[in-house]
C-alpha positions as CSV (number, residue, x, y, z in Angstrom):
1,M,36.9,-27.7,52.1
2,T,38.3,-25.6,54.7
3,K,36.5,-26.4,58.0
4,K,34.3,-23.8,59.9
5,T,35.6,-23.0,63.5
6,K,33.2,-23.2,66.4
7,S,33.0,-19.7,66.6
8,E,32.0,-19.5,62.8
9,R,29.5,-21.9,63.1
10,G,27.7,-20.1,66.1
11,S,27.7,-17.2,64.0
12,S,26.1,-19.2,61.3
13,R,23.7,-20.5,63.8
14,K,22.7,-17.0,64.9
15,I,22.1,-15.6,61.6
16,V,19.4,-18.3,60.3
17,F,17.7,-18.0,63.7
18,Y,17.1,-14.3,63.2
19,V,16.4,-14.9,60.0
20,A,13.7,-17.5,60.7
21,I,12.4,-15.4,63.5
22,S,11.9,-12.1,60.8
23,S,10.2,-14.3,58.7
24,L,7.9,-15.6,61.3
25,F,6.9,-11.7,62.2
26,L,6.4,-10.7,58.9
27,L,4.0,-13.9,57.9
28,F,2.5,-13.1,61.1
29,G,1.9,-9.2,59.9
30,F,0.4,-10.5,56.7
31,L,-2.2,-12.9,58.1
32,Y,-2.7,-10.1,60.7
33,N,-3.6,-7.4,57.9
34,V,-5.5,-10.0,56.4
35,L,-7.8,-11.2,59.1
36,F,-7.8,-7.3,60.4
37,T,-9.2,-6.3,56.8
38,A,-11.9,-9.0,56.7
39,L,-13.3,-7.9,60.3
40,E,-13.1,-4.5,59.4
41,N,-15.6,-5.1,56.3
42,G,-18.0,-6.3,59.2
43,D,-17.6,-10.1,57.6
44,S,-14.6,-12.2,58.9
45,T,-16.1,-14.7,56.3
46,N,-15.3,-12.6,52.9
47,I,-11.8,-12.2,53.2
48,G,-11.2,-12.3,49.0
49,I,-12.2,-9.8,47.0
50,Q,-14.3,-10.9,44.0
51,T,-13.0,-9.6,40.8
52,N,-14.0,-12.6,38.5
53,H,-17.3,-11.5,36.7
54,K,-17.7,-14.8,35.4
55,Q,-18.6,-16.1,38.8
56,I,-21.9,-15.5,39.7
57,L,-22.3,-13.9,43.3
58,G,-24.8,-15.7,46.1
59,K,-27.5,-13.6,47.4
60,D,-25.6,-13.8,51.2
61,S,-22.3,-12.4,49.6
62,A,-23.4,-9.1,49.5
63,M,-19.9,-7.5,51.1
64,S,-17.7,-9.8,48.8
65,A,-18.5,-7.7,45.9
66,F,-16.0,-5.1,45.9
67,S,-12.9,-4.8,43.9
68,D,-9.5,-4.4,45.8
69,T,-9.4,-0.6,44.9
70,N,-12.6,0.2,46.7
71,A,-11.9,-2.1,49.7
72,K,-8.6,-0.1,50.6
73,H,-10.5,2.9,50.0
74,T,-13.7,1.6,52.1
75,L,-11.1,1.0,55.1
76,Q,-10.0,4.6,54.8
77,H,-13.1,6.1,55.8
78,I,-15.6,3.6,57.1
79,S,-14.6,4.3,60.7
80,A,-13.2,8.0,60.0
81,N,-15.2,10.9,60.6
82,P,-17.5,11.2,57.6
83,K,-17.9,13.7,55.3
84,Y,-21.8,12.9,55.5
85,V,-24.0,10.5,57.4
86,T,-27.1,9.2,56.1
87,V,-30.2,9.1,58.9
88,L,-32.8,6.5,58.6
89,L,-35.9,7.1,60.0
90,P,-38.7,4.6,60.0
91,S,-41.0,3.9,57.2
92,V,-44.2,3.9,57.7
93,V,-45.2,1.1,55.2
94,N,-44.6,-2.4,56.2
95,P,-42.9,-1.9,59.9
96,K,-43.0,-5.4,60.9
97,G,-40.4,-6.0,58.5
98,R,-38.2,-3.3,59.2
99,S,-35.8,-5.7,61.0
100,K,-35.0,-7.5,57.6
101,R,-34.8,-4.0,55.6
102,L,-32.0,-2.8,58.0
103,D,-30.5,-6.3,58.4
104,S,-30.0,-6.1,54.5
105,I,-29.1,-2.6,54.9
106,S,-26.0,-3.5,57.3
107,K,-24.8,-6.0,55.0
108,T,-24.6,-3.7,52.4
109,W,-24.5,-0.3,51.4
110,G,-25.3,0.8,55.2
111,P,-21.8,0.9,56.5
112,F,-20.4,2.7,53.7
113,A,-22.9,5.4,54.0
114,H,-22.2,5.9,57.4
115,A,-26.2,4.9,58.1
116,I,-27.6,5.8,61.7
117,Y,-30.8,4.1,62.1
118,V,-33.4,5.8,64.2
119,T,-35.3,3.8,66.5
120,H,-38.5,3.3,68.9
121,P,-37.5,1.4,71.7
122,G,-40.7,-1.6,72.4
123,T,-42.3,-0.7,69.1
124,D,-42.0,-2.6,65.1
125,S,-38.9,0.1,64.8
126,D,-36.9,-1.3,67.6
127,Y,-33.5,-3.0,66.0
128,T,-30.5,-4.2,68.2
129,L,-27.5,-3.8,66.2
130,Q,-25.0,-6.9,65.6
131,N,-22.3,-4.8,65.4
132,T,-21.3,-2.9,68.3
133,D,-18.1,-1.6,67.9
134,S,-18.4,2.2,68.9
135,N,-15.6,3.3,65.6
136,S,-18.0,2.0,62.9
137,F,-21.5,2.4,61.1
138,P,-24.4,1.6,61.3
139,K,-25.2,3.3,64.7
140,L,-28.6,3.9,66.3
141,M,-30.6,6.5,67.5
142,L,-32.7,5.5,70.2
143,I,-36.2,8.1,70.5
144,E,-37.3,7.4,74.0
145,P,-41.4,8.2,74.3
146,H,-40.8,11.2,76.4
147,I,-39.2,12.4,73.5
148,A,-41.5,11.5,70.6
149,T,-43.8,8.8,69.5
150,E,-44.0,7.3,66.4
151,E,-46.7,9.2,66.0
152,D,-44.9,12.5,66.6
153,G,-43.1,13.4,63.2
154,V,-42.2,17.0,63.6
155,A,-40.9,16.2,67.5
156,R,-38.7,13.4,66.1
157,L,-37.3,14.8,63.0
158,K,-36.5,17.7,65.1
159,Y,-34.8,15.9,67.7
160,V,-32.8,14.0,65.3
161,I,-31.5,16.6,63.6
162,S,-30.1,18.8,66.7
163,Q,-28.8,15.1,67.6
164,V,-26.9,14.7,64.2
165,Y,-25.9,18.3,64.1
166,Q,-24.5,17.8,68.0
167,Q,-23.2,14.2,67.9
168,Y,-21.5,13.9,64.9
169,N,-21.2,17.5,63.5
170,P,-21.0,16.2,59.4
171,D,-20.6,18.5,56.8
172,F,-23.7,17.2,55.3
173,A,-26.6,15.1,56.2
174,F,-28.5,12.5,54.1
175,F,-32.3,12.3,55.6
176,A,-33.9,8.8,54.1
177,N,-36.1,5.7,55.7
178,D,-35.3,2.3,55.9
179,H,-36.9,1.5,52.5
180,T,-34.7,3.8,50.6
181,F,-31.4,2.2,48.9
182,I,-28.5,4.0,48.3
183,I,-25.3,4.1,46.2
184,P,-23.2,6.0,48.3
185,Q,-20.6,6.2,45.9
186,H,-23.0,8.6,43.9
187,L,-23.9,10.4,47.3
188,C,-19.9,11.5,47.3
189,S,-19.6,12.2,43.2
190,F,-23.2,14.5,43.9
191,L,-21.4,16.3,46.9
192,E,-17.5,16.6,44.9
193,S,-19.1,17.5,41.4
194,H,-21.0,20.4,42.7
195,N,-18.5,21.3,45.3
196,F,-21.0,22.3,47.9
197,D,-20.0,24.3,51.0
198,P,-21.1,22.9,54.8
199,E,-21.0,26.3,55.6
200,E,-23.7,27.4,53.0
201,H,-27.2,26.4,53.0
202,L,-27.8,23.4,50.8
203,Y,-31.3,21.6,51.1
204,A,-31.2,18.8,48.2
205,G,-33.2,16.1,46.7
206,H,-36.1,15.1,44.9
207,A,-38.2,18.0,44.3
208,L,-41.7,18.0,44.3
209,R,-45.0,20.6,44.8
210,P,-47.2,20.7,47.3
211,K,-50.6,21.4,46.3
212,N,-52.6,24.0,47.8
213,Q,-50.2,26.4,49.1
214,K,-51.2,28.9,50.8
215,K,-48.2,30.6,52.1
216,G,-46.5,31.3,48.3
217,K,-44.6,28.9,46.1
218,Y,-42.3,26.6,46.9
219,A,-41.4,22.9,46.9
220,F,-40.1,20.1,49.2
221,N,-37.9,17.1,49.0
222,S,-39.2,13.4,48.7
223,G,-37.9,12.1,52.0
224,A,-38.7,8.4,50.3
225,S,-36.1,9.5,48.0
226,G,-33.5,11.4,50.7
227,Y,-32.6,14.7,50.6
228,F,-29.2,16.8,51.9
229,L,-28.8,19.0,54.5
230,S,-25.7,21.5,54.9
231,R,-24.4,21.5,58.7
232,K,-25.1,25.5,58.4
233,T,-28.9,24.5,57.2
234,M,-29.1,22.1,60.6
235,K,-27.6,24.7,62.8
236,E,-30.2,27.4,61.9
237,L,-33.4,25.1,61.3
238,I,-32.4,24.1,65.5
239,D,-32.1,27.9,66.2
240,A,-35.1,28.5,64.0
241,W,-36.9,25.9,66.6
242,E,-35.5,26.8,69.5
243,R,-36.9,30.5,68.5
244,H,-40.2,29.0,68.1
245,D,-40.1,31.3,64.2
246,E,-43.8,31.2,63.2
247,H,-43.1,29.6,59.9
248,C,-41.3,26.3,61.9
249,E,-44.2,25.9,64.1
250,S,-47.3,24.1,63.6
251,T,-50.3,22.6,65.8
252,R,-51.8,20.7,62.4
253,K,-52.2,17.1,63.2
254,W,-51.7,16.1,59.5
255,L,-48.1,17.5,59.6
256,Q,-46.8,14.6,62.3
257,G,-47.2,12.6,59.5
258,N,-45.3,15.1,57.0
259,P,-42.9,16.5,59.1
260,G,-40.9,17.2,55.7
261,L,-43.2,19.6,54.6
262,L,-43.3,21.3,57.7
263,T,-39.6,21.5,57.3
264,A,-39.9,22.6,53.8
265,E,-42.3,25.5,54.7
266,C,-39.7,26.6,57.7
267,L,-36.5,26.3,55.1
268,K,-38.5,28.9,52.6
269,H,-40.6,31.4,54.2
270,G,-38.5,31.2,57.8
271,M,-35.1,31.4,56.4
272,G,-35.0,31.9,52.9
273,V,-33.7,28.5,51.6
274,D,-35.1,27.0,48.3
275,V,-34.7,23.5,47.0
276,I,-32.5,22.9,43.7
277,D,-33.0,21.1,40.7
278,T,-30.8,18.4,41.4
279,R,-30.8,16.3,37.7
280,D,-27.9,16.1,35.7
281,E,-26.9,18.4,32.5
282,A,-29.4,15.9,30.5
283,K,-32.3,16.8,32.9
284,R,-32.2,12.9,34.5
285,H,-32.7,12.5,38.0
286,V,-30.4,11.3,40.9
287,F,-32.9,10.7,43.8
288,H,-36.0,8.4,43.0
289,A,-39.1,7.7,45.2
290,F,-39.7,4.3,43.7
291,G,-38.3,1.3,42.9
292,I,-36.0,0.8,39.9
293,V,-38.5,-1.3,37.9
294,R,-41.0,1.1,38.2
295,V,-38.7,3.9,37.3
296,V,-36.9,2.4,34.1
297,K,-41.2,1.8,33.1
298,N,-41.9,5.4,34.3
299,E,-45.2,3.5,35.9
300,M,-45.3,5.6,39.4
301,D,-48.5,6.6,41.0
302,A,-50.5,9.4,39.7
303,W,-50.3,11.6,42.9
304,Y,-46.8,11.4,42.4
305,K,-46.6,12.6,38.8
306,T,-49.2,15.5,39.7
307,K,-46.4,17.0,42.1
308,H,-44.0,17.2,39.2
309,E,-46.2,19.7,37.6
310,D,-45.7,23.5,37.3
311,L,-42.0,23.0,38.8
312,A,-40.9,25.7,36.6
313,E,-42.3,28.4,38.5
314,I,-40.1,27.7,41.5
315,L,-37.0,25.0,39.6
316,G,-37.0,27.5,36.3
317,E,-37.5,26.1,32.7
318,D,-37.0,22.7,31.4
319,N,-37.1,23.1,27.6
320,V,-36.2,19.5,27.5
321,F,-38.7,17.3,29.5
322,H,-40.4,20.2,31.1
323,H,-39.7,18.6,34.7
324,E,-41.8,15.4,33.9
325,L,-40.7,12.0,35.0
326,Q,-39.2,10.0,31.9
327,S,-38.9,5.9,30.9
328,G,-35.6,4.4,29.8
329,V,-32.3,5.5,30.1
330,N,-33.9,9.0,30.5
331,C,-35.2,8.2,34.0
332,C,-32.3,8.3,35.6
333,S,-28.4,9.8,35.8
334,P,-25.6,8.3,35.9
335,M,-25.0,9.2,39.3
336,T,-28.3,8.1,40.7
337,A,-27.5,8.0,44.2
338,S,-31.2,6.4,45.6
339,F,-34.6,4.4,45.1
340,H,-37.4,4.0,47.1
341,Y,-39.6,0.7,48.3
342,V,-36.8,-1.5,47.8
343,E,-37.3,-4.5,50.1
344,W,-34.8,-6.2,52.2
345,K,-33.9,-8.9,49.2
346,E,-34.3,-6.2,46.5
347,T,-31.2,-4.4,48.5
348,L,-28.9,-7.4,48.8
349,A,-29.9,-7.9,44.8
350,L,-29.7,-4.4,43.6
351,W,-25.9,-4.2,45.9
352,N,-25.1,-7.7,44.5
353,I,-25.8,-6.9,40.6
354,L,-24.4,-3.2,40.8
355,N,-20.7,-4.4,42.1
356,H,-20.7,-7.1,40.1
357,V,-21.0,-4.9,36.7
358,T,-18.6,-2.5,38.2
359,N,-15.8,-5.1,39.6
360,S,-16.0,-6.1,35.4
361,R,-15.4,-2.7,34.3
362,D,-11.5,-2.2,32.6
363,S,-8.7,0.3,33.7
364,Y,-10.9,2.5,31.0
365,N,-14.5,1.5,32.9
366,N,-15.8,-0.3,29.7
367,I,-18.1,-3.1,31.1
368,A,-17.1,-6.8,30.3
369,M,-19.9,-8.6,31.2
370,S,-22.3,-8.6,28.2
371,D,-26.2,-7.8,28.5
372,D,-27.0,-11.7,28.4
373,E,-25.1,-11.9,31.4
374,I,-26.3,-9.3,32.8
375,K,-29.5,-9.9,32.0
376,T,-28.8,-13.5,33.3
377,L,-27.0,-12.2,36.7
378,I,-30.4,-10.3,37.2
379,N,-32.7,-13.2,37.1
380,E,-30.2,-14.8,39.2
381,Q,-30.2,-12.3,42.2
382,W,-33.9,-11.0,41.9
383,P,-37.0,-12.3,44.2
384,I,-39.5,-13.7,42.6
385,E,-42.2,-13.4,45.3
386,K,-44.2,-10.2,45.5
387,K,-44.2,-10.3,49.3
388,D,-40.2,-10.4,48.9
389,V,-40.5,-7.7,46.2
390,G,-42.6,-5.6,47.9
391,G,-46.2,-4.2,47.7
392,Y,-45.2,-0.9,46.4
393,A,-42.7,-2.6,44.0
394,H,-43.0,-4.1,40.4
395,N,-41.6,-7.9,39.5
396,L,-39.0,-7.7,36.4
397,P,-40.2,-7.3,33.6
398,I,-41.5,-10.8,31.9
399,E,-39.4,-12.3,29.3
400,K,-41.8,-11.1,25.9
401,K,-41.3,-7.6,27.3
402,T,-37.8,-7.0,25.6
403,N,-37.7,-3.4,25.4
404,V,-38.4,-2.9,29.0
405,W,-35.4,-5.7,29.8
406,N,-33.4,-3.7,27.6
407,D,-34.1,-0.2,29.2
408,L,-33.4,-2.1,32.8
409,I,-30.2,-3.6,31.7
410,Q,-29.1,-0.2,30.4
411,V,-29.9,1.5,33.3
412,I,-28.0,-1.0,35.2
413,K,-24.9,-0.3,33.3
414,M,-25.1,3.7,33.4
415,I,-25.9,3.6,37.2
416,S,-23.2,0.8,38.6
417,P,-20.2,3.4,40.1
418,L,-16.9,3.8,37.9
419,Q,-13.9,2.0,39.2
420,Q,-12.4,5.4,40.1
421,E,-15.3,6.5,42.6
422,G,-15.1,5.7,45.8
423,F,-16.5,6.4,49.1
424,C,-16.2,9.5,50.8
């Protein structure tokens, strides 16, 4: 074997040195990317992404439930200027439980729906964000007492809409409250499937008809299930308030607790903007004002069902369901985007369940989980105590209610997002 000269040995050492340095840089880059991804998702402990449907998720592992595809898609949008924002006003139900509800929303759908929490400092609706990154959601919108108190619903809504328009200028804003549960992928699908234009009017949610209408026939959208306003609609509402349009002002005290009704009157009679029928082609609702168990059973309050009467005069004839609410799989569109009266433990449970079912879908969107596996997952995740479910929600059906269980499982499967559905 020919001996290497001193210069050749020196060159070999240099090559080995440079290769080693390059490898260290590549390893550092990989580890930094993994850590950055975990931090961007808001949880440095959940670096791995759950994809094995045989493993049942823990109740506190909500953020780890995304597939790799969804996680990557999320990173592209979570800190960018969003197509829409979700504005959460304080719920009047169980105000002392608001902090826990907002905590659970922050751990689940809040970052992905670009949530903005409206708060009143020094009250039950006050809240402190754990994540203070100015480039990510959720965010806070503080309402100081000189602007509006918790009882000044109309003044607060006016201020909130103007601030959303001026500070964020999104294409659309979705208005709900902290008892609302949202499926962010389906809010995106709703906007994209209808190809709505932000420079055209939009007032879209779950339409209801108020009683004793004195200004002509109109409908309003449930604030509980949430509703969309477009950029143009927000701008013209602000303009109408600034010029004190007679249709957009009222001294009626009861409207302070129902500012959405005054907004609907303003939109209809001051701006000529009507609600739209947001149900899908099969006449199934996308936005829901009660929790999933009550919606599936169609066991909702009488006043709520009554407000669906005579909607044909406003939305047009419905020869399928005549605008009446339905039970079972007819209750809900596969594009269902919201439920209401969802307390904090139910938020964690429903988020985990839906994402777990989504992650079991194959490339053709067939669900690998059996109905029995889904039922087991629901029973393990769902809160048991009535105080954890909430006063306006229903517990899971008892074991012998097999028809209700079957309906609930089929709806869960139906509304779990498809693998290709992302965030926007």
